[in-house]
SETI-683305 format. One record per residue (C-alpha): residue in one letter; x, y, z. Coordinates in steps of 0.001 Angstrom, whole numbers, padded with zeros to 6 digits, always signed. Example, Ala and Ser with C-alpha at 12.3 -4.5 7.8 and 13.67 -1.06 7.14 Angstrom:
BEGIN
A+012300-004500+007800;S+013670-001060+007140;
END
This chain:
BEGIN
M+000000+000000+000000;A+001471+003274-001074;T+002141+005875+001538;K+000719+009294+000827;T+003068+012215+000999;K+002159+014492+003841;H+002237+018229+003256;P+002022+020978+005872;P-001404+022597+006014;S-001900+025825+004149;G-000287+028674+005989;A+001817+026382+008194;A+005489+027056+008647;A+007882+025152+006380;P+009904+022374+008021;A+013102+023564+009678;A+016299+023071+007696;R+018213+019937+008566;P+021354+020812+010526;R+024488+020542+008386;I+027343+018343+009600;R+030644+019052+007902;I+032733+016106+006715;T+036519+016114+006465;D+037829+013466+004092;T+041022+011719+005234;T+041485+009368+002263;L+044531+011213+000941;R+046374+011315+004288;D+045416+009396+007406;A+043500+006628+005659;H+046348+005420+003483;Q+048847+006148+006250;S+046881+003762+008476;L+046229+001093+005829;W+048896+001366+003144;A+051914+002591+005128;T+051456+005953+003370;R+052287+004523-000050;M+049717+006497-002089;R+051398+008120-005078;L+050530+011444-006666;N+049546+009509-009792;D+047043+007618-007631;I+045461+010924-006615;L+045307+013146-009671;P+042931+011014-011782;V+040274+011192-009069;I+040828+014652-007603;D+037962+016131-009638;A+035487+013645-008156;I+036855+014293-004663;D+036386+018003-005198;R+032787+017490-006387;A+031918+015398-003337;G+031261+018491-001226;Y+033595+017902+001706;Y+034233+020588+004291;S+037950+019955+003941;L+040350+017506+002397;E+043165+016209+004607;C+045902+015525+002085;W+049233+016513+003672;G+051246+016256+006862;G+051662+013355+009234;A+053899+010759+007608;T+053121+011782+004010;F+055963+014281+003802;D+058730+011908+004809;V+057399+008980+002779;C+057244+011125-000357;L+060944+011884-000032;R+062168+008584+001353;F+060158+005932-000455;L+058178+007458-003311;R+060853+009845-004574;E+058269+012584-004911;N+058508+016195-003851;P+055838+016638-001130;W+055600+020335-001910;E+054875+019585-005554;R+052199+017087-004492;L+050521+019835-002487;R+050731+022317-005360;Q+049246+019908-007887;I+046351+018980-005625;K+045673+022636-004906;A+045688+023494-008627;R+042899+020986-009246;C+040838+021322-006079;K+038635+024097-004678;T+037862+022178-001462;P+039927+023622+001427;L+043087+021569+001916;Q+044083+020456+005390;M+047262+019085+006971;L+048291+017441+010249;L+051002+019463+011981;R+052805+017971+014983;G+053173+021302+016771;Q+056794+022092+017546;N+057730+018714+016000;I+056352+019951+012627;L+056479+016644+010719;G+059308+014942+012570;Y+059910+013331+015938;R+061761+016052+017800;N+061342+019733+018462;Y+062520+022142+015772;P+063555+025782+016224;D+060882+028461+016064;D+062274+030007+012873;V+061993+026672+011053;L+058438+026183+012314;R+057291+029672+011314;R+058741+029503+007822;F+057379+026011+007266;V+053873+027180+008129;E+054221+030229+005880;L+055266+028124+002898;A+052667+025436+003570;A+049949+028086+003555;A+051371+029733+000437;N+051342+026378-001359;G+047724+025623-000556;I+047067+024530+003041;A+043988+026316+004395;I+043451+024368+007631;F+046211+023279+009996;R+045277+020591+012517;I+047875+021103+015248;F+048549+018575+018004;D+051113+017714+020639;A+051591+014167+021882;L+051564+015344+025511;N+048873+018014+025110;D+051499+020491+026271;T+050269+023859+025006;R+053825+025206+025189;N+054512+022982+022169;L+051435+024345+020355;E+051781+028062+021018;Q+054197+029017+018243;A+052472+026787+015690;I+049052+028310+016332;R+050460+031823+016181;A+052317+031069+012960;V+049160+029727+011328;K+047102+032718+012447;A+049725+035054+010999;T+049117+033533+007556;G+045352+033972+007779;A+044786+030195+007657;H+042529+028214+010004;A+044269+026967+013153;Q+042599+023895+014629;G+043784+023082+018131;T+043795+019373+018817;I+043206+017241+021898;S+045186+013992+021821;Y+042536+011841+023476;T+043186+009100+025988;F+041823+008089+029359;S+043712+007714+032615;P+043394+008913+036219;V+044578+012374+035155;H+042803+012718+031804;T+039490+014098+032978;V+036801+015967+031099;E+037701+019038+033134;A+041337+018748+032058;Y+040339+018521+028397;V+038093+021566+028667;K+040949+023491+030282;L+043209+022444+027400;A+040628+023557+024826;R+040279+026936+026534;E+044043+027399+026493;M+044143+026664+022755;E+041225+029024+022176;A+043084+031736+024074;L+046110+031173+021826;G+043912+031872+018798;A+042652+028447+017722;D+039662+028718+015372;S+038271+025286+016240;V+039090+022314+018431;C+039380+018687+017359;I+039120+015610+019560;K+041773+013299+018116;D+040989+009698+019067;M+044061+008163+017463;A+043646+004719+019044;G+039878+004384+018534;I+039117+004135+022265;L+036446+006850+022580;T+033191+005241+023672;P+029849+006763+022646;A+029171+007716+026265;A+032565+009390+026584;A+032020+011151+023256;E+028711+012510+024523;E+030191+013716+027799;L+033323+015277+026326;T+031571+016907+023380;T+028919+018415+025629;A+031558+019823+027968;L+033611+021280+025111;V+030616+022829+023358;N+029641+024491+026637;G+033229+025324+027584;V+034548+027071+024461;K+033092+029342+021809;I+034820+027684+018855;P+033443+024714+016848;V+034183+021133+017902;Q+035247+018378+015482;L+035814+014666+016117;H+038503+012500+014533;A+038505+008803+015408;H+039887+005512+014149;M+037857+002354+013687;T+040346+000176+015552;S+037881-000890+018268;G+034819-000660+016019;M+033144+002123+018033;A+033863+005180+015916;V+030545+005443+014019;A+028583+005243+017261;A+030935+007767+018876;Y+030486+010109+015907;L+026700+009999+016158;A+026803+010643+019907;S+029204+013540+019411;V+027131+015102+016621;Q+023944+014786+018644;H+025607+016764+021429;G+027053+019601+019435;A+029999+018493+017287;E+029864+020311+013956;A+032295+018204+011935;V+033725+014669+011766;D+036436+012844+009798;C+035737+009993+007359;A+037307+008111+004458;V+035688+006442+001472;A+034637+002850+002183;S+037533+001170+000365;M+039980+003203+002477;S+038130+002954+005794;G+037880+000534+008690;C+040608-001298+010594;A+043003+001383+011831;S+041565+003993+009443;Q+038549+006271+009879;P+034848+005341+009542;P+033409+005015+006022;V+031807+008198+004781;E+029038+006223+003063;T+027997+004603+006336;L+028118+007822+008273;H+026124+009645+005608;A+023351+007053+005954;V+023465+007195+009763;L+023405+010993+009917;T+020720+011325+007254;A+018466+008905+009118;A+019082+010892+012303;G+017900+014128+010668;Y+021205+015707+009629;D+022457+016922+006272;T+026008+016119+005145;G+025780+018123+001937;L+027651+015369+000090;D+027288+014336-003517;M+027173+010584-002999;Q+027618+009837-006696;A+030969+011617-006579;V+031837+009742-003369;H+031006+006505-005183;E+033388+007397-008018;V+036184+008041-005533;N+035499+004811-003700;Q+035602+002763-006895;H+038884+004375-007895;F+040638+003361-004691;R+038977-000028-004630;K+040700-000775-007935;L+044036+000362-006462;K+043850-001864-003375;P+045317-004969-005064;Q+048411-002948-005991;R+048889-000977-002797;E+047475-002970+000071;P+048897-006524-000070;N+052257-005665+001440;H+051002-002984+003788;G+047343-003397+004584;A+045633-004473+007760;T+043453-007565+007882;E+042081-007511+011405;F+038989-005360+011195;V+038434-004868+014937;D+041001-005004+017752;V+039087-004833+021029;N+042320-005169+023005;V+043140-001560+022128;L+040787-000560+024944;E+043344-002038+027349;H+046716-001187+025838;H+045796+002033+023907;I+048357+001298+021203;P+047173+003037+018028;G+046964+001784+014493;G+049040-001205+013483;M+051609-000911+016258;I+050267-003945+018148;S+050876-005998+015044;N+054376-004585+014805;L+054990-005857+018312;R+053600-009218+017364;S+055691-009473+014203;Q+058918-008539+015946;L+058446-010910+018836;Q+057788-013710+016372;Q+061013-012904+014532;Q+062820-013051+017883;G+061269-016408+018729;A+059514-014719+021629;L+055938-014457+020404;D+054862-016273+023541;R+055885-013137+025476;L+053432-010835+023714;D+051011-010991+026638;E+053843-009952+028970;V+054585-006959+026749;L+050925-005954+026657;Q+050770-006216+030448;E+053940-004160+030767;L+052722-001377+028459;P+050201+000111+030922;R+052795-000065+033701;V+055355+001818+031620;R+052723+004354+030634;A+051852+004902+034298;D+055549+005265+035175;M+055869+007877+032435;G+052985+009986+033715;F+050189+008571+031501;P+051167+010109+028143;P+048596+009747+025345;L+049902+007053+023023;V+050403+008877+019765;T+053580+009484+017780;P+056164+009643+019257;T+055035+008653+022770;S+053411+005420+021588;Q+056730+004263+020196;I+058686+005364+023263;V+056384+003513+025659;G+056112+000478+023362;I+059846+000110+022883;Q+060518+000505+026590;A+057921-002141+027448;V+059567-004605+025063;L+063027-003917+026479;N+061728-004288+030045;V+060305-007726+029208;I+063062-009116+027011;G+065890-007590+029024;G+064684-009130+032248;E+065060-005918+034281;R+062678-003000+034220;Y+064556+000014+032858;G+067793-001931+032775;M+068021-000944+029111;V+066843+002578+028373;P+066639+004033+024851;Q+067776+007603+024354;E+064221+008687+023554;T+063011+007372+026892;R+065799+009300+028594;D+064906+012468+026672;Y+061237+012040+027539;V+061981+011655+031240;K+064304+014657+031080;G+061454+016793+029712;L+062773+017294+026185;Y+059428+016266+024688;G+057426+018479+027004;R+055520+018260+030274;S+054126+014808+031109;P+050404+014758+032014;A+051205+013405+035483;P+054506+013362+037381;I+056942+010682+036261;D+057553+008014+038871;P+060442+009410+040986;K+062216+006054+041307;V+062098+005510+037558;A+063292+009069+036914;R+066266+008621+039262;K+067203+005305+037685;I+067124+006768+034183;L+068508+010269+034721;K+070831+009542+037626;D+072312+012962+038462;E+070877+014813+035454;K+068308+017488+036216;P+065071+017524+034228;V+064250+020377+031875;T+061417+022600+033049;C+061318+025228+030280;R+059630+024960+026892;P+061926+022457+025118;A+062219+024583+021966;D+063638+027427+024049;L+066845+025401+024184;L+067211+025410+020396;K+069092+027972+018330;P+067698+029171+014964;G+068150+026554+012258;L+067262+027989+008843;A+070480+029862+008116;E+072625+026972+009281;A+070728+024509+007090;A+070965+026763+004048;G+074729+026920+004519;Q+075087+023141+004734;I+073410+022116+001505;D+074943+022362-001981;P+073127+025236-003762;K+073113+023163-006957;L+070730+020724-005284;V+068246+023400-004214;Q+065421+024245-006617;A+063265+026309-004256;E+063166+027581-000687;E+060864+024690+000182;D+063842+022374-000302;I+065614+024101+002579;L+062647+023353+004820;S+062631+019708+003722;Y+066326+019524+004576;C+065791+021176+007974;I+063277+018526+009009;F+064785+015404+007391;P+068405+016208+006471;E+069659+012826+005301;V+066386+011810+003693;A+065982+015109+001853;L+069592+015091+000690;G+069168+011586-000690;Y+066094+012704-002598;F+067808+015840-003939;K+070753+013811-005258;W+068363+011328-006875;R+066374+014202-008401;A+069541+015788-009805;L+070299+012734-011932;P+069108+012594-015541;E+065743+010877-015524;A+067092+007897-017461;E+069834+007373-014874;R+067657+007502-011764;P+067423+004160-009978;P+063948+002867-009120;S+062454+004393-006004;P+062322+002226-002875;A+058552+002091-003309;E+058958+000711-006836;Q+061466-001854-005644;E+059329-003068-002767;Q+056496-003819-005178;Q+058663-006058-007326;P+058040-009750-006675;A+060779-011593-004897;A+063155-013614-007048;P+062276-017322-007105;A+065673-018288-005778;A+065161-016211-002686;A+061761-017663-001911;P+062885-020548+000314;A+065121-018347+002445;A+062475-015660+002668;S+059813-018098+003753;A+062057-019419+006456;A+062527-015975+007923;A+059067-014586+007236;P+056232-014504+009748;A+054256-017716+009826;D+050744-016357+009269;D+049106-014015+006811;E+048051-011430+009375;T+051533-010951+010689;R+053018-010999+007201;R+050715-008209+006047;F+051452-006085+009082;A+055166-006647+008962;E+055802-004160+006172;I+053798-001405+007871;G+056103-001291+010813;R+059181-003090+009543;T+061647-000604+010879;L+059798-000260+014165;S+060023-004014+014444;R+063743-003821+013883;L+064087-001376+016733;F+062656-003945+019067;Q+065477-006336+018177;Q+067823-004159+020160;M+069027-005684+023379;G+070727-002648+024872;G+073582-000216+024672;V+072074+001839+021887;A+070024+004987+021795;V+066760+003877+020251;S+064567+006327+018396;P+060847+005986+017641;D+058990+006091+014361;N+056259+004312+012506;L+057471+003877+008986;P+058867+000810+007317;A+062367+000554+005985;P+062870+000155+002242;T+062246-003284+000947;P+065652-003430-000740;A+067168-003970+002695;T+064565-006585+003419;A+065045-008281+000078;A+068746-008506+000664;A+068327-010021+004082;P+067857-013652+002991;A+071127-013575+001074;A+073063-011855+003836;P+073467-014811+006231;A+075184-016943+003568;P+078286-014757+003125;A+078215-013627+006737;A+079305-016992+008162;P+082492-017443+006126;A+083294-013736+006294;A+083635-013704+010085;P+087022-015482+010223;A+088380-013159+007567;E+087716-010029+009601;P+090768-008070+010751;Q+092175-008942+014110;G+090472-007159+016937;E+087054-006736+018464;T+084234-005537+016245;I+081320-003252+016959;K+078217-004737+015387;A+074934-003208+014271;P+072293-003889+016926;L+069426-003282+014448;N+068705-002978+010760;G+068940+000473+009278;T+071252+002912+007512;F+074821+003467+008745;Y+076211+006979+009177;R+079540+008173+010510;T+078295+011743+011067;P+075321+013206+012955;G+074167+014977+009796;P+075247+016332+006412;G+078187+018723+006644;K+078966+017745+010221;P+082217+016113+011392;S+082471+012363+011938;F+081874+010953+015369;A+085244+009203+015102;E+088000+008720+012530;P+090168+005614+012113;G+092938+005823+014669;A+090882+007918+017092;S+090390+006860+020694;R+086947+006667+022258;K+086019+006281+025890;A+083445+003751+026999;G+079969+005064+026214;E+081105+007641+023641;T+079438+007606+020235;V+081281+005865+017411;C+078636+006013+014660;V+074876+005925+014216;V+072367+003593+012616;E+069273+005395+011378;A+065964+003572+011648;M+062613+005189+010995;K+064040+008653+010446;L+065775+008848+013799;F+069370+008195+014671;N+070466+005480+017096;E+073868+006125+018551;I+076284+003197+018606;K+078468+003499+021695;A+081997+002311+022367;P+081694-000788+024603;R+084897+000137+026453;D+087855+002502+026201;C+089236+001702+022757;K+090840+002876+019520;I+089024+002746+016176;V+091137+000592+013836;K+088907+000861+010768;F+085316+001150+009639;L+083955-001776+007664;V+080898-000054+006185;E+080549+002930+003861;H+078732+006027+005070;G+075084+005790+004001;A+075082+002008+003496;I+072162-000183+004574;V+073188-002592+007328;N+071598-005621+008971;K+071426-006543+012625;G+074660-008210+013726;Q+076719-006862+010815;P+080239-005672+011868;L+080539-001911+011559;A+084016-001136+012897;V+087118-002868+014273;I+088421-001641+017629;E+091388-002457+019842;
END
């Protein structure tokens, strides 16, 4: 029986307009960072940018986070050119994720570098800057917000969400008010681990809407499966915008699907303003790309309910699992997961987001495998305890602090206040022939070795450029290497698929001590991985042929460097003496440098590895006597 359409009686008021909920699309940044290890190419984007633009999104998150580094390191693309080309084809406001004083890296950068980076990002097309700090320390947000406001762009202050005894609704409202006072135009709840329950979303959103005058937005991951319900609860209590990705790029550790949320919000009486036909075109485009991009990087576990206990975001839990399996210690995963909350409590309950998630995760692994809590302490843990990342949400356990710092005094000032200006120094270090634009100087400031490698590759005639690491990692393994690879590879499909996402993070966990470990979340190039099966064969006979004397070996896979950065002197030259604990060289893993220390008072006889070479765990690096 057909239902008759009901019309308002003559003279009655027209129905009220449906409230508009703004949608930020994350497909071009967080979605593929969470699912594809950030391997989306510019050529993957440009054919569909028109449809994305027609979809009617409030904003398009397409830059920042890990995209910048991966463009340089793996894709051999200029991230600035990516931004310019998207902007040239897209009227939708472009948005980036800015790590506050960390910019796009994993340490604090000088204020002059931060300000100029923001200026150039805005000039090249970024209209909205989502600015966060892993510790919610507003001292690390202040200069970033001010720099954005100076450009006329939108500054979105961000709450890194977690729950703990000290992370109360009142504390979050206080944080939002501080960001508003600094000039933030809106505030975003960033649920990076997907642990925000619908009830908590309702409570926090209500408090923020009543506590600040600026709009509230919610960003959440689907890791626990609760994000759609949390979004609806948040919208119903005042949130004006939420983050989604198209269905083929959603779920798992990514954001909720925009198609699902559109249906949910429409049924609840809201208007998204989206052109769903255009959304469908975008979804189909990336669905066709999944077989090429996802197999080596994508997540298979749709829901991880354990994240509600350990709070580890994204695919990091699988990185832990993969590494422990490689170590023959997969049976200790439960111990690591039990240790994680204890380490987090010791550290003052930091939200687990880059880089604090890696710092806490690595320390938990070392505590379990090493057999003594804080018997092995990475440099990043030491820096965190010292205050070089900012103010911890709660006081660090005094006993732990004393054990780690010994007689060192913690830093109480804004960490960036300890840094001297960096732009002029960087400009003087790099060969002018390699610089095509000022943006290159900023790339070099943030990732010196990575940027320099890209610039040298770019300077080659196109026909002479070697394949990018991303191209090489997509090449199928040679048949001859298959048996060795299968022997060393994870035993199950889930672990195998996760392994590439966090390959370098996994390598960090192989460390057993004596090295300054640095956090990150990006995989190492597959060429190093592909070479690994062949490495053990020559390694065995080579050992007896080594020069007489003790050798210093690589404690993890990575890239070997004799200097702390381009244009800087070597840590040690052949013939030089080093005291026990002094730095001899570094092995870079995941964009951060791990100092290799002298095991005793010694003299460097010779180095066995070229500067910039890829090395494997256990490989001799230098001979000492």
